[in-house]
LORO-279468 format. One line per field, with one value per residue: residue number from 0; residue in three letters; x, y, z of N, C-alpha, C in turn. Coordinates in nm, 3 decimals. Layout:
BEGIN
nr: [NUM|...]
rest: [ALA|...]
nu: [X|...]
nv: [Y|...]
nw: [Z|...]
cau: [X|...]
cav: [Y|...]
caw: [Z|...]
cu: [X|...]
cv: [Y|...]
cw: [Z|...]
***
This chain:
BEGIN
nr: [0|1|2|3|4|5|6|7|8|9|10|11|12|13|14|15|16|17|18|19|20|21|22|23|24|25|26|27|28|29|30|31|32|33|34|35|36|37|38|39|40|41|42|43|44|45|46|47|48|49|50|51|52|53|54|55|56|57|58|59|60|61|62|63|64|65|66|67|68|69|70|71|72|73|74|75|76|77|78|79|80|81|82|83|84|85|86|87|88|89|90|91|92|93|94|95|96|97|98|99|100|101|102|103|104|105|106|107|108|109|110|111|112|113|114|115|116|117|118|119|120|121|122|123|124|125|126|127|128|129|130|131|132|133|134|135|136|137|138|139|140|141|142|143|144|145|146|147|148|149|150|151|152|153|154|155|156|157|158|159|160|161|162|163|164|165|166|167|168|169|170|171|172|173|174|175|176|177|178|179|180|181|182|183|184|185|186|187|188|189|190|191|192|193|194|195|196|197|198|199|200|201|202|203|204|205|206|207|208|209|210|211|212|213|214|215|216|217|218|219|220|221|222|223|224|225|226|227|228|229|230|231|232|233|234|235|236|237|238|239|240|241|242|243|244|245|246|247|248|249|250|251|252|253|254|255|256|257|258|259|260|261|262|263|264|265|266|267|268|269|270|271|272|273|274|275|276|277|278|279|280|281|282|283|284|285]
rest: [MET|LEU|ASP|VAL|ALA|ARG|LEU|ARG|VAL|LEU|LEU|ALA|VAL|ALA|ARG|LYS|GLY|SER|LEU|THR|GLU|ALA|ALA|LYS|GLU|LEU|HIS|TYR|SER|GLN|PRO|SER|VAL|SER|HIS|HIS|LEU|ALA|ARG|LEU|GLU|ALA|GLU|THR|GLY|ALA|LYS|LEU|ILE|GLN|ARG|ALA|GLY|ARG|GLY|ILE|ARG|LEU|THR|GLU|ALA|GLY|ARG|LEU|LEU|ALA|GLU|ARG|ALA|ALA|ASP|ILE|ILE|GLU|ARG|LEU|ASP|ALA|THR|ALA|GLU|GLU|LEU|ALA|ALA|HIS|VAL|GLY|LEU|ARG|SER|GLY|ARG|VAL|ARG|LEU|ALA|SER|PHE|PRO|SER|ALA|LEU|GLY|THR|PHE|ILE|PRO|LYS|ALA|ALA|THR|LEU|LEU|ALA|ASP|ALA|HIS|PRO|GLY|LEU|ARG|LEU|GLN|LEU|THR|GLU|VAL|GLU|PRO|PRO|GLU|ALA|LEU|ARG|LEU|LEU|ARG|ALA|GLY|ARG|VAL|ASP|VAL|ALA|VAL|ILE|PHE|ARG|TYR|ASP|ASP|THR|ALA|PRO|GLU|ASP|ASN|GLY|LEU|HIS|LEU|VAL|HIS|LEU|LEU|ASP|ASP|PRO|SER|PHE|LEU|LEU|ALA|ALA|ASP|GLU|PRO|GLY|ALA|PRO|ALA|ASP|HIS|ALA|GLY|SER|SER|TRP|ILE|ALA|GLY|CYS|ASP|ARG|CYS|ARG|SER|HIS|LEU|LEU|ASP|VAL|CYS|ALA|LYS|ALA|GLY|PHE|GLU|PRO|ARG|ILE|GLY|PHE|THR|SER|ASP|ASP|ILE|VAL|ALA|VAL|GLN|ALA|LEU|VAL|ALA|ALA|GLY|LEU|GLY|VAL|THR|LEU|LEU|PRO|GLY|LEU|ALA|LEU|ALA|ALA|HIS|ARG|HIS|PRO|GLU|VAL|ARG|ALA|ARG|GLU|VAL|PRO|GLY|SER|VAL|ARG|HIS|VAL|TYR|ALA|ALA|VAL|TYR|GLY|GLU|PRO|PRO|HIS|PRO|PRO|ALA|THR|GLN|ALA|LEU|LEU|THR|ALA|LEU|THR|GLN|SER|LEU]
nu: [-4.167|-4.454|-4.786|-4.920|-5.166|-5.290|-5.308|-5.536|-5.687|-5.741|-5.808|-6.118|-6.242|-6.177|-6.434|-6.653|-6.672|-6.710|-6.572|-6.722|-6.836|-6.612|-6.567|-6.714|-6.734|-6.440|-6.464|-6.344|-6.309|-6.398|-6.250|-6.035|-6.010|-5.942|-5.739|-5.491|-5.547|-5.388|-5.203|-5.115|-5.108|-4.888|-4.704|-4.713|-4.645|-4.798|-5.103|-5.446|-5.715|-6.033|-6.227|-6.580|-6.859|-7.049|-7.013|-6.706|-6.411|-6.162|-5.806|-5.643|-5.377|-5.490|-5.669|-5.462|-5.339|-5.509|-5.595|-5.380|-5.271|-5.535|-5.431|-5.205|-5.335|-5.439|-5.296|-5.093|-5.269|-5.348|-5.141|-5.108|-5.332|-5.181|-4.964|-5.115|-5.229|-5.013|-4.986|-5.187|-5.372|-5.545|-5.709|-5.841|-5.810|-5.881|-5.879|-6.037|-6.066|-6.305|-6.427|-6.788|-6.863|-6.709|-6.762|-7.003|-6.996|-6.751|-6.580|-6.842|-6.785|-6.507|-6.492|-6.636|-6.465|-6.242|-6.349|-6.404|-6.156|-6.028|-6.158|-6.171|-6.066|-6.112|-6.329|-6.311|-6.545|-6.524|-6.690|-6.561|-6.450|-6.185|-5.917|-5.981|-6.001|-5.737|-5.571|-5.683|-5.509|-5.218|-5.281|-5.243|-5.555|-5.674|-5.600|-5.591|-5.644|-5.897|-5.886|-5.919|-5.802|-5.774|-5.482|-5.282|-5.045|-4.916|-4.739|-4.801|-4.786|-4.475|-4.425|-4.659|-4.849|-4.894|-5.167|-5.207|-5.621|-5.811|-5.945|-6.167|-6.419|-6.584|-6.909|-7.143|-7.381|-7.706|-8.102|-8.193|-8.035|-7.760|-7.469|-7.154|-6.990|-6.919|-7.150|-7.295|-7.252|-7.406|-7.578|-7.711|-7.478|-7.454|-7.194|-6.992|-6.789|-6.476|-6.291|-6.433|-6.494|-6.306|-6.172|-6.459|-6.439|-6.242|-6.257|-6.425|-6.269|-6.095|-6.263|-6.377|-6.535|-6.665|-6.827|-7.142|-7.271|-7.513|-7.542|-7.487|-7.341|-7.307|-7.409|-7.476|-7.734|-7.922|-7.798|-7.846|-8.063|-8.197|-8.140|-8.240|-8.451|-8.449|-8.245|-8.048|-7.736|-7.420|-7.143|-7.031|-6.863|-6.797|-6.835|-6.974|-7.208|-7.276|-7.306|-7.549|-7.820|-8.039|-8.358|-8.432|-8.265|-7.985|-7.715|-7.339|-7.059|-6.779|-6.477|-6.155|-6.158|-6.071|-6.042|-5.888|-5.893|-5.739|-5.591|-5.449|-5.140|-4.989|-4.617|-4.351|-4.384|-4.242|-4.632|-4.768|-4.970|-5.207|-5.297|-5.218|-5.360|-5.618|-5.527|-5.523|-5.768|-5.936|-5.773|-5.811|-6.127|-6.215]
nv: [8.460|8.570|8.324|8.233|8.111|8.166|8.451|8.427|8.363|8.560|8.700|8.633|8.632|8.886|9.009|8.884|8.969|8.798|8.563|8.254|8.331|8.323|8.069|7.882|7.997|7.917|7.681|7.568|7.443|7.632|7.698|7.647|7.849|8.004|7.983|8.016|8.300|8.381|8.296|8.426|8.715|8.626|8.633|8.837|9.012|9.166|9.323|9.165|9.141|9.299|9.260|9.319|9.395|9.134|9.061|9.052|9.306|9.440|9.582|9.854|9.792|9.508|9.612|9.741|9.493|9.310|9.497|9.476|9.210|9.096|9.240|9.067|8.817|8.755|8.854|8.629|8.457|8.469|8.457|8.170|8.132|8.175|7.989|7.794|7.827|7.774|7.507|7.463|7.663|7.522|7.547|7.812|8.233|8.522|8.804|9.152|9.492|9.754|10.061|10.156|10.208|10.004|9.763|9.713|9.670|9.539|9.391|9.169|8.983|8.971|8.814|8.561|8.429|8.404|8.213|8.040|7.945|7.842|7.682|7.601|7.816|8.129|8.422|8.716|9.044|9.353|9.657|9.908|10.332|10.507|10.628|10.413|10.175|10.154|10.220|9.904|9.771|9.767|9.840|9.496|9.425|9.331|9.194|9.265|9.622|9.776|10.091|10.437|10.684|11.032|11.152|11.100|11.102|11.171|11.031|10.696|10.599|10.471|10.107|10.016|9.881|9.887|9.834|9.897|9.879|10.073|10.408|10.577|10.696|11.102|11.194|11.499|11.521|11.620|11.724|11.832|11.835|11.839|12.097|12.200|12.234|12.506|12.593|12.539|12.723|12.902|12.675|12.439|12.243|11.873|11.721|11.494|11.213|11.282|11.238|11.272|11.529|11.672|11.600|11.787|12.000|12.089|12.083|12.275|12.518|12.494|12.593|12.775|12.918|12.910|12.661|12.598|12.421|12.240|12.019|11.693|11.391|11.054|10.818|10.688|10.631|10.812|11.005|11.087|11.056|11.269|11.443|11.357|11.498|11.761|11.950|11.994|11.976|11.720|11.483|11.224|10.973|10.722|10.457|10.449|10.504|10.297|10.091|10.199|10.394|10.643|10.675|10.941|11.112|11.306|11.322|11.380|11.343|11.439|11.582|11.522|11.404|11.225|10.941|10.731|10.411|10.082|9.845|9.768|9.593|9.514|9.542|9.450|9.256|8.919|8.831|8.709|8.391|8.332|8.582|8.696|8.570|8.654|8.928|8.868|8.777|9.036|9.186|9.030|9.072|9.257]
nw: [-8.237|-8.384|-8.454|-8.652|-8.685|-8.447|-8.462|-8.633|-8.472|-8.324|-8.481|-8.542|-8.343|-8.263|-8.495|-8.410|-8.156|-7.920|-7.682|-7.751|-7.965|-8.136|-8.119|-8.158|-8.509|-8.580|-8.568|-8.301|-7.948|-7.655|-7.468|-7.621|-7.815|-7.564|-7.465|-7.715|-7.767|-7.458|-7.501|-7.729|-7.626|-7.429|-7.638|-7.760|-7.526|-7.489|-7.309|-7.434|-7.504|-7.313|-7.063|-7.102|-7.010|-6.984|-7.228|-7.489|-7.481|-7.761|-7.685|-7.718|-7.836|-7.889|-8.108|-8.295|-8.343|-8.499|-8.709|-8.791|-8.816|-9.010|-9.288|-9.289|-9.310|-9.504|-9.743|-9.682|-9.752|-10.045|-10.117|-10.073|-10.205|-10.474|-10.538|-10.561|-10.828|-10.941|-11.030|-11.277|-11.240|-11.185|-10.916|-10.688|-10.664|-10.805|-10.797|-10.878|-10.888|-11.040|-11.185|-11.247|-11.486|-11.692|-11.542|-11.593|-11.920|-12.070|-11.892|-11.796|-12.079|-12.012|-11.775|-11.805|-12.066|-11.875|-11.734|-11.919|-12.045|-11.768|-11.556|-11.263|-11.187|-10.905|-10.969|-10.827|-10.768|-10.762|-10.677|-10.752|-10.753|-10.940|-10.783|-10.522|-10.608|-10.655|-10.416|-10.321|-10.433|-10.380|-10.100|-10.146|-10.152|-10.442|-10.704|-10.949|-11.081|-11.265|-11.395|-11.488|-11.744|-11.739|-11.807|-11.990|-11.983|-11.701|-11.387|-11.279|-10.906|-10.794|-10.862|-11.010|-11.232|-11.586|-11.781|-12.108|-12.218|-12.409|-12.547|-12.454|-12.587|-12.490|-12.439|-12.506|-12.322|-12.378|-12.358|-12.618|-12.957|-12.871|-12.875|-12.962|-12.599|-12.596|-12.636|-12.475|-12.226|-12.096|-11.948|-11.704|-11.570|-11.507|-11.298|-11.231|-11.053|-10.897|-11.075|-11.310|-11.302|-11.283|-11.508|-11.687|-11.585|-11.733|-11.980|-12.008|-11.890|-12.153|-12.346|-12.311|-12.112|-11.745|-11.590|-11.452|-11.244|-11.181|-11.096|-10.880|-10.948|-10.924|-11.037|-11.358|-11.480|-11.317|-11.391|-11.631|-11.578|-11.490|-11.727|-11.937|-11.873|-11.882|-11.742|-11.700|-11.863|-11.949|-11.921|-12.075|-12.041|-12.339|-12.294|-12.021|-12.159|-12.352|-12.169|-12.053|-12.193|-12.191|-12.375|-12.395|-12.448|-12.566|-12.798|-12.874|-12.993|-12.829|-12.973|-12.965|-12.677|-12.452|-12.223|-12.079|-12.071|-11.828|-11.713|-11.473|-11.228|-10.970|-10.917|-11.191|-11.489|-11.450|-11.377|-11.133|-11.237|-11.199|-11.183|-11.481|-11.627|-11.611|-11.665|-11.948|-12.045|-12.000|-12.220|-12.456|-12.429|-12.566]
cau: [-4.236|-4.627|-4.794|-5.050|-5.314|-5.350|-5.381|-5.697|-5.802|-5.817|-5.943|-6.211|-6.277|-6.259|-6.488|-6.758|-6.636|-6.775|-6.490|-6.799|-6.864|-6.526|-6.473|-6.794|-6.675|-6.352|-6.431|-6.280|-6.368|-6.402|-6.093|-5.843|-5.954|-5.891|-5.585|-5.455|-5.490|-5.324|-5.016|-5.061|-5.048|-4.721|-4.544|-4.625|-4.642|-4.903|-5.294|-5.548|-5.798|-6.047|-6.387|-6.690|-6.979|-7.060|-6.849|-6.513|-6.380|-6.031|-5.761|-5.574|-5.279|-5.564|-5.692|-5.400|-5.245|-5.602|-5.576|-5.238|-5.302|-5.563|-5.374|-5.064|-5.390|-5.545|-5.143|-5.091|-5.372|-5.309|-4.979|-5.103|-5.403|-5.095|-4.910|-5.177|-5.244|-4.843|-5.030|-5.245|-5.487|-5.682|-5.811|-5.781|-5.925|-5.822|-5.937|-6.048|-6.133|-6.307|-6.539|-6.887|-6.959|-6.615|-6.819|-7.127|-7.011|-6.672|-6.613|-6.904|-6.717|-6.377|-6.546|-6.632|-6.290|-6.127|-6.377|-6.401|-5.981|-5.959|-6.351|-6.155|-6.026|-6.281|-6.350|-6.402|-6.523|-6.543|-6.720|-6.537|-6.338|-6.034|-5.896|-6.007|-5.929|-5.547|-5.541|-5.671|-5.438|-5.151|-5.267|-5.283|-5.674|-5.725|-5.513|-5.565|-5.736|-5.937|-5.889|-5.926|-5.705|-5.792|-5.423|-5.143|-4.866|-4.875|-4.673|-4.851|-4.696|-4.393|-4.418|-4.762|-4.785|-5.045|-5.171|-5.313|-5.717|-5.878|-5.943|-6.287|-6.446|-6.628|-6.990|-7.177|-7.560|-7.823|-8.181|-8.238|-7.937|-7.629|-7.366|-6.986|-6.934|-6.882|-7.310|-7.320|-7.182|-7.496|-7.666|-7.656|-7.390|-7.384|-7.076|-6.984|-6.696|-6.368|-6.167|-6.500|-6.585|-6.149|-6.237|-6.540|-6.383|-6.091|-6.333|-6.522|-6.199|-6.058|-6.377|-6.390|-6.580|-6.639|-6.993|-7.247|-7.305|-7.579|-7.592|-7.309|-7.386|-7.192|-7.526|-7.524|-7.879|-7.983|-7.767|-7.923|-8.259|-8.166|-8.069|-8.361|-8.619|-8.394|-8.193|-7.902|-7.615|-7.279|-7.022|-7.026|-6.754|-6.885|-6.893|-7.099|-7.388|-7.313|-7.384|-7.735|-7.836|-8.167|-8.387|-8.480|-8.162|-7.935|-7.551|-7.253|-6.924|-6.658|-6.312|-6.027|-6.162|-6.085|-6.047|-5.723|-5.882|-5.614|-5.565|-5.332|-5.124|-4.847|-4.515|-4.379|-4.406|-4.389|-4.693|-4.845|-5.015|-5.378|-5.323|-5.155|-5.472|-5.727|-5.495|-5.541|-5.946|-5.972|-5.770|-5.962|-6.229|-6.246]
cav: [8.538|8.579|8.264|8.289|8.066|8.253|8.600|8.425|8.323|8.706|8.790|8.572|8.693|9.064|9.014|8.863|9.012|8.706|8.373|8.117|8.259|8.293|7.919|7.808|7.983|7.862|7.512|7.552|7.474|7.767|7.680|7.624|8.005|8.101|7.927|8.088|8.405|8.347|8.230|8.534|8.735|8.619|8.662|8.982|9.105|9.295|9.319|9.261|9.174|9.287|9.241|9.439|9.312|8.978|8.986|9.155|9.383|9.464|9.660|9.961|9.714|9.388|9.625|9.751|9.377|9.287|9.550|9.461|9.087|9.127|9.258|8.970|8.667|8.790|8.813|8.483|8.366|8.492|8.367|8.040|8.018|8.146|7.876|7.656|7.835|7.718|7.355|7.465|7.783|7.462|7.638|7.948|8.313|8.620|8.959|9.220|9.588|9.770|10.123|10.056|10.123|9.830|9.612|9.697|9.624|9.436|9.301|9.067|8.934|8.888|8.714|8.431|8.378|8.334|8.058|7.973|7.894|7.794|7.675|7.625|7.948|8.222|8.594|8.843|9.128|9.479|9.809|10.126|10.390|10.415|10.649|10.343|10.058|10.152|10.156|9.797|9.696|9.878|9.737|9.353|9.355|9.247|9.128|9.409|9.718|9.892|10.192|10.503|10.865|11.133|11.173|10.888|11.090|11.136|10.876|10.645|10.554|10.353|9.984|10.031|9.816|9.957|9.732|9.989|9.871|10.088|10.487|10.587|10.904|11.143|11.230|11.554|11.467|11.736|11.704|11.853|11.797|11.927|12.139|12.191|12.241|12.600|12.644|12.494|12.821|12.922|12.597|12.396|12.093|11.774|11.684|11.316|11.157|11.368|11.206|11.320|11.699|11.738|11.682|11.834|12.198|12.107|12.101|12.395|12.563|12.504|12.600|12.890|12.905|12.832|12.549|12.610|12.293|12.255|11.830|11.647|11.230|10.903|10.711|10.714|10.612|10.900|11.148|11.099|11.133|11.405|11.504|11.411|11.615|11.931|11.942|12.034|11.893|11.668|11.493|11.133|10.890|10.644|10.286|10.476|10.519|10.150|10.009|10.183|10.469|10.661|10.652|11.031|11.187|11.282|11.223|11.371|11.284|11.563|11.567|11.496|11.431|11.074|10.881|10.575|10.258|10.055|9.692|9.806|9.533|9.583|9.536|9.423|9.121|8.857|8.842|8.511|8.295|8.379|8.757|8.680|8.507|8.794|9.053|8.806|8.791|9.173|9.219|8.962|9.112|9.442]
caw: [-8.432|-8.376|-8.550|-8.825|-8.691|-8.291|-8.536|-8.720|-8.376|-8.269|-8.609|-8.516|-8.196|-8.294|-8.558|-8.332|-7.931|-7.833|-7.731|-7.740|-8.143|-8.227|-8.118|-8.336|-8.580|-8.609|-8.516|-8.152|-7.828|-7.634|-7.379|-7.695|-7.853|-7.469|-7.507|-7.859|-7.693|-7.374|-7.567|-7.889|-7.547|-7.378|-7.759|-7.801|-7.401|-7.444|-7.277|-7.586|-7.499|-7.186|-7.036|-7.155|-6.911|-7.054|-7.304|-7.426|-7.637|-7.803|-7.604|-7.822|-7.833|-7.945|-8.200|-8.354|-8.365|-8.554|-8.881|-8.922|-8.900|-9.112|-9.393|-9.339|-9.329|-9.636|-9.817|-9.686|-9.840|-10.173|-10.216|-10.116|-10.410|-10.599|-10.517|-10.599|-10.909|-11.032|-11.123|-11.373|-11.277|-11.161|-10.840|-10.656|-10.680|-10.837|-10.758|-10.967|-10.882|-11.140|-11.150|-11.317|-11.666|-11.649|-11.496|-11.687|-12.016|-12.145|-11.790|-11.794|-12.126|-11.934|-11.639|-11.940|-12.153|-11.836|-11.656|-12.040|-12.011|-11.665|-11.474|-11.206|-11.112|-10.894|-11.022|-10.742|-10.865|-10.629|-10.769|-10.657|-10.828|-10.961|-10.667|-10.429|-10.651|-10.700|-10.279|-10.321|-10.517|-10.274|-10.003|-10.177|-10.173|-10.569|-10.819|-11.027|-11.075|-11.330|-11.386|-11.605|-11.672|-11.921|-11.876|-12.010|-11.950|-11.590|-11.394|-11.186|-10.829|-10.856|-10.837|-11.034|-11.430|-11.642|-11.925|-12.234|-12.235|-12.459|-12.546|-12.441|-12.626|-12.458|-12.527|-12.431|-12.356|-12.358|-12.429|-12.735|-13.027|-12.868|-12.969|-12.840|-12.501|-12.565|-12.701|-12.343|-12.152|-11.965|-11.930|-11.545|-11.594|-11.409|-11.229|-11.111|-10.976|-10.894|-11.228|-11.454|-11.215|-11.329|-11.643|-11.720|-11.615|-11.797|-12.121|-12.045|-11.959|-12.290|-12.445|-12.288|-11.988|-11.606|-11.663|-11.288|-11.177|-11.045|-10.951|-10.854|-10.879|-10.996|-11.096|-11.468|-11.485|-11.202|-11.463|-11.770|-11.612|-11.514|-11.841|-12.036|-11.791|-11.952|-11.519|-11.666|-11.931|-11.869|-12.017|-12.025|-12.181|-12.364|-12.218|-11.954|-12.256|-12.294|-12.051|-11.999|-12.244|-12.170|-12.474|-12.448|-12.453|-12.706|-12.739|-12.948|-12.862|-12.789|-13.015|-12.861|-12.503|-12.438|-12.154|-12.115|-11.933|-11.847|-11.592|-11.311|-11.149|-10.880|-10.981|-11.329|-11.549|-11.481|-11.358|-11.177|-11.306|-11.251|-11.247|-11.641|-11.730|-11.581|-11.815|-12.111|-12.040|-12.040|-12.356|-12.527|-12.397|-12.627]
cu: [-4.370|-4.672|-4.910|-5.197|-5.379|-5.426|-5.541|-5.778|-5.840|-5.856|-6.082|-6.298|-6.329|-6.398|-6.647|-6.804|-6.652|-6.631|-6.634|-6.835|-6.767|-6.514|-6.593|-6.765|-6.531|-6.333|-6.379|-6.364|-6.322|-6.287|-5.980|-5.840|-5.877|-5.705|-5.499|-5.443|-5.440|-5.215|-4.940|-5.007|-4.902|-4.684|-4.573|-4.619|-4.716|-5.093|-5.375|-5.661|-5.839|-6.221|-6.477|-6.823|-6.964|-6.983|-6.704|-6.471|-6.197|-5.991|-5.738|-5.448|-5.379|-5.573|-5.609|-5.323|-5.325|-5.623|-5.440|-5.263|-5.362|-5.509|-5.272|-5.137|-5.470|-5.405|-5.101|-5.167|-5.442|-5.211|-5.048|-5.219|-5.341|-5.054|-5.024|-5.205|-5.161|-4.941|-5.143|-5.387|-5.594|-5.793|-5.717|-5.798|-5.813|-5.930|-5.911|-6.137|-6.220|-6.379|-6.619|-6.912|-6.790|-6.718|-6.946|-7.140|-6.849|-6.663|-6.652|-6.821|-6.601|-6.445|-6.569|-6.607|-6.285|-6.270|-6.381|-6.211|-5.994|-6.097|-6.301|-6.096|-6.181|-6.275|-6.449|-6.399|-6.578|-6.530|-6.698|-6.456|-6.236|-5.965|-5.844|-5.959|-5.802|-5.490|-5.537|-5.583|-5.320|-5.098|-5.296|-5.421|-5.703|-5.616|-5.452|-5.735|-5.771|-5.925|-5.884|-5.837|-5.823|-5.604|-5.311|-5.080|-4.823|-4.844|-4.745|-4.762|-4.593|-4.450|-4.570|-4.698|-4.899|-5.022|-5.290|-5.457|-5.765|-5.860|-6.104|-6.324|-6.517|-6.757|-7.031|-7.387|-7.657|-8.031|-8.303|-8.103|-7.844|-7.513|-7.219|-7.025|-6.915|-7.048|-7.367|-7.308|-7.270|-7.592|-7.619|-7.591|-7.448|-7.252|-7.076|-6.868|-6.591|-6.364|-6.278|-6.559|-6.438|-6.174|-6.378|-6.520|-6.277|-6.122|-6.364|-6.404|-6.135|-6.190|-6.433|-6.467|-6.592|-6.796|-7.031|-7.311|-7.390|-7.624|-7.443|-7.397|-7.289|-7.254|-7.514|-7.671|-7.904|-7.934|-7.771|-8.077|-8.317|-8.166|-8.131|-8.522|-8.545|-8.314|-8.148|-7.849|-7.504|-7.239|-7.019|-6.925|-6.873|-6.947|-7.028|-7.243|-7.363|-7.381|-7.501|-7.715|-8.014|-8.231|-8.393|-8.330|-8.041|-7.738|-7.441|-7.135|-6.791|-6.537|-6.272|-6.061|-6.171|-6.066|-6.017|-5.771|-5.768|-5.661|-5.454|-5.276|-4.992|-4.787|-4.501|-4.380|-4.246|-4.476|-4.724|-4.944|-5.150|-5.357|-5.311|-5.303|-5.584|-5.685|-5.538|-5.680|-5.940|-5.900|-5.826|-6.066|-6.321|-6.248]
cv: [8.462|8.446|8.277|8.236|8.162|8.429|8.575|8.380|8.494|8.751|8.771|8.615|8.836|9.115|8.944|8.922|8.920|8.563|8.275|8.174|8.244|8.172|7.829|7.831|8.003|7.718|7.414|7.532|7.607|7.800|7.719|7.737|8.065|8.120|8.064|8.248|8.443|8.357|8.358|8.620|8.750|8.644|8.768|9.089|9.230|9.274|9.280|9.238|9.205|9.300|9.330|9.405|9.172|8.906|9.034|9.169|9.363|9.580|9.768|9.839|9.615|9.426|9.659|9.640|9.349|9.318|9.481|9.252|9.042|9.103|9.173|8.871|8.703|8.795|8.703|8.334|8.358|8.466|8.239|7.989|8.072|8.103|7.722|7.694|7.798|7.601|7.391|7.566|7.667|7.530|7.747|8.053|8.359|8.735|9.112|9.384|9.667|9.911|10.033|10.029|10.022|9.775|9.600|9.639|9.520|9.340|9.135|8.951|8.871|8.799|8.535|8.378|8.320|8.218|8.015|7.795|7.790|7.792|7.611|7.773|8.060|8.322|8.633|8.904|9.282|9.640|9.916|10.226|10.400|10.434|10.463|10.226|10.045|10.137|10.023|9.749|9.727|9.792|9.528|9.304|9.275|9.255|9.229|9.445|9.807|9.992|10.279|10.614|10.901|11.183|11.149|11.020|11.102|11.047|10.877|10.648|10.373|10.228|9.974|9.964|9.860|9.909|9.825|9.890|9.923|10.265|10.440|10.721|10.979|11.259|11.394|11.529|11.566|11.661|11.730|11.773|11.915|11.957|12.119|12.250|12.434|12.664|12.618|12.618|12.808|12.844|12.511|12.239|11.993|11.695|11.488|11.292|11.315|11.362|11.323|11.473|11.714|11.738|11.777|11.967|12.179|12.191|12.213|12.458|12.602|12.532|12.799|12.967|12.774|12.748|12.584|12.483|12.275|12.152|11.813|11.518|11.129|10.788|10.727|10.704|10.714|11.047|11.187|11.106|11.270|11.515|11.505|11.516|11.764|12.020|12.039|11.971|11.852|11.640|11.348|11.046|10.752|10.480|10.318|10.463|10.371|10.062|10.102|10.344|10.569|10.713|10.855|11.172|11.243|11.307|11.261|11.417|11.408|11.547|11.586|11.529|11.260|11.065|10.735|10.479|10.189|9.969|9.745|9.699|9.599|9.528|9.451|9.252|9.050|8.863|8.697|8.505|8.359|8.496|8.726|8.677|8.597|8.902|9.005|8.787|8.931|9.231|9.135|9.008|9.220|9.373]
cw: [-8.420|-8.438|-8.533|-8.694|-8.547|-8.342|-8.567|-8.577|-8.351|-8.343|-8.545|-8.405|-8.231|-8.374|-8.453|-8.172|-7.906|-7.795|-7.781|-7.905|-8.213|-8.201|-8.210|-8.494|-8.658|-8.579|-8.361|-8.039|-7.764|-7.504|-7.485|-7.769|-7.730|-7.407|-7.541|-7.792|-7.579|-7.415|-7.688|-7.739|-7.467|-7.529|-7.728|-7.680|-7.375|-7.386|-7.413|-7.604|-7.320|-7.173|-7.055|-7.116|-6.923|-7.204|-7.326|-7.526|-7.682|-7.730|-7.748|-7.886|-7.912|-8.067|-8.306|-8.451|-8.443|-8.712|-8.920|-8.924|-8.991|-9.275|-9.434|-9.332|-9.494|-9.753|-9.809|-9.787|-9.980|-10.242|-10.198|-10.236|-10.529|-10.700|-10.601|-10.812|-11.072|-11.079|-11.202|-11.381|-11.208|-11.048|-10.853|-10.694|-10.727|-10.846|-10.882|-10.888|-10.992|-11.113|-11.246|-11.399|-11.688|-11.669|-11.569|-11.874|-12.093|-11.971|-11.753|-11.867|-12.061|-11.882|-11.762|-11.975|-12.053|-11.708|-11.750|-12.004|-11.914|-11.590|-11.335|-11.063|-11.030|-10.884|-10.906|-10.758|-10.725|-10.745|-10.673|-10.775|-10.859|-10.818|-10.551|-10.436|-10.654|-10.500|-10.235|-10.356|-10.439|-10.239|-10.061|-10.171|-10.278|-10.615|-10.925|-11.104|-11.232|-11.327|-11.520|-11.554|-11.813|-11.960|-11.891|-11.936|-11.779|-11.533|-11.271|-11.016|-10.851|-10.794|-10.910|-11.212|-11.510|-11.767|-12.019|-12.218|-12.398|-12.456|-12.554|-12.456|-12.478|-12.512|-12.524|-12.460|-12.293|-12.391|-12.501|-12.844|-12.960|-12.932|-12.942|-12.720|-12.545|-12.605|-12.541|-12.231|-12.012|-11.945|-11.750|-11.617|-11.502|-11.415|-11.230|-11.079|-10.942|-11.018|-11.268|-11.422|-11.266|-11.493|-11.732|-11.683|-11.702|-11.948|-12.117|-12.016|-12.055|-12.407|-12.434|-12.118|-11.877|-11.602|-11.445|-11.332|-11.090|-11.005|-10.993|-10.845|-10.969|-11.019|-11.279|-11.577|-11.393|-11.405|-11.624|-11.724|-11.564|-11.672|-11.892|-11.993|-11.768|-11.783|-11.621|-11.836|-11.892|-11.985|-11.964|-12.104|-12.208|-12.341|-12.091|-12.016|-12.292|-12.252|-12.023|-12.094|-12.232|-12.269|-12.549|-12.414|-12.545|-12.683|-12.848|-12.863|-12.971|-12.809|-12.902|-12.728|-12.502|-12.322|-12.135|-12.019|-11.943|-11.703|-11.572|-11.230|-11.119|-10.906|-11.133|-11.402|-11.485|-11.387|-11.296|-11.214|-11.333|-11.256|-11.391|-11.650|-11.701|-11.698|-11.911|-12.112|-12.079|-12.175|-12.467|-12.542|-12.520|-12.750]
***
């Protein structure tokens, strides 16, 4: 069986590219680092490092083992913190990945509620779009992923549990008073992330036209600046407008056009205490 301490040594060497620097990071002596690596090579039967000039580098086998070790150690650390959470959530960490407009609206309030209820629990935040947030969740790199979906009937992958947070209406933005989507069939349109772009195409298709997309940006500040300059029209969700509203854009809600916002966790309830505490804070923040 592979020794976790030796895997940590291999990871430090992979990060630093030097036995000396890895020893400093781990507070080991250099001979101790060399000893751990030699023992790890004996355990695996593979050459893991090789000399490269004055430094060292990992072999292909070493890189493979380091990649797997990173996932293993992260899961072990997360498990240790979850176990610590069972003694009253006095310590530990919980990790959340979310899309930008949620981070700019209700998640700060959720973070405050969580800190008030559990002062010793540390919250880590990562800003990513839903597909990447779900990838991080499946890999065990985050505990909760706040995501959005436009189709609330399509199932997610097996193993994911979704907690509904809110329904977020869409708004059509223009420099002048916006009409219905069909009234802007001849306009240049501004598209966002892949999910938002697909939703835009679907809304326009239902209105009987295919939009001419002139710009693509995930940045709600940049998108609204383009709209204010008269360079196009767009659809934005209500959370994005709540996070940032350009004073020179006009907005009109598009009836029947909403995205569904969820907190996704891996596995069915009961969830680990720290995860459940974060879910509770998210629902209370709305």
